[in-house]
C-alpha positions, 0 to 999 in steps of 0.5 A, a space after each residue: 910757292 917757288 919750290 926749290 929742290 936741293 940734293 946732297 950727294 954724300 956717303 956720310 949716313 948722318 947727313 939726313 938725320 944731323 945736317 939737313 935740319 941744321 941747313 934748313 934752319 939757317 936757310 929759313 933764317 935767310 929766307 925770313 930776313 927779306 920779304 922778297 924771299 917769302 915765296 920760296 920753299 926749300 926741300 933737301 934730299 940726301 943721296 948716300 952715294 953716286 949710284 943712288 944719286 944716278 938712279 934718282 937723277 935719271 928719273 925725269 920726275 925728279 926736278 933738281 935745282 941745286 946739287 951738292 956733291 962731295 969729292 970723296 966716295 971712298 965708302 962706296 963698294 962699287 963706284 961708277 965714277 972715281 970721285 965727285 969731279 967725274 960725277 959732276 962732269 957726267 951730270 953736266 954732259 948727260 943729265 942737267 946743264 942748268 942746275 946749280 952745283 956746289 962742290 964740297 970736300 973735307 980734303 984740303 982744296 990744295 990737294 985736289 988735282 989740277 985736272 980736277 979743278 979744270 974739269 970743275 970750272 968747265 962744269 960751271 960749278 957755282 961754289 966750292 965749300 970746305 966741309 970743315 968750316 961752320 955748317 952755316 957756310 954750306 947753308 948760305 951757299 945752298 940758299 944763294 944757289 937755290 935763289 939764283 935767278 933764272 928769269 924765264 923760270 921765275 917769271 913763269 912760276 910767278 905767272 902760275 901762282 897768280 893764275 894757277 886756278 885758271 891754268 889748271 884747267 888747261 893742257 898744252 900740246 907741245 913737241 907732240 906731247 900733251 903736258 900741263 903748264 907746271 910740267 912745262 916749267 919743270 922741263 925748263 928747270 931741267 934744261 932738257 930738250 923739251 924745255 929748251 924748245 919751249 924757251 926758244 919758241 917763247 922768246 921768238 914769239 915775244 920778239 915778234 909781238 914786241 917788234 914793229 915790222 
């Protein structure tokens, strides 16, 4: 399966109990609407605040494909950031340059400050969603963000599915680290230094192998 991990960062305590089952129901309907999505499996986690989210995101074992970030965190007693916009900027600069980000808010979009909009656009936010609309709108945005094609990741994942039994017997030494094939894919998904190094060398080899000199 092509697993996709979604994290919703929102201080509403009812997200996990009430909303995530609704989102997953709609996402699975979209998945089942076309055979090309059959190999995807979606997991949604809730982080009830920015501090909790940072603890989760800072763990390199937690692989993230989509972040859904709320604008207002007024219930947080001690905020490391002023709002979701500043949090998104921090994620892009320090944690993950590659994951898709959905920004959503109950606040009227016109009330968001211009400098916040500029920051969000520069942080390459995938989609903006009004929280007051039907839940299916956010579920649809999550689905399309999670299935947005990263050709390197998806090709390696499908290769792993096809030859998984064989690949499980191998470990690889790369950049001074001994890692499995699945860990290599996760490094690419997180767009960290090791992942970028692997993609660079993979593309260099592909060009050399397929170019007549």
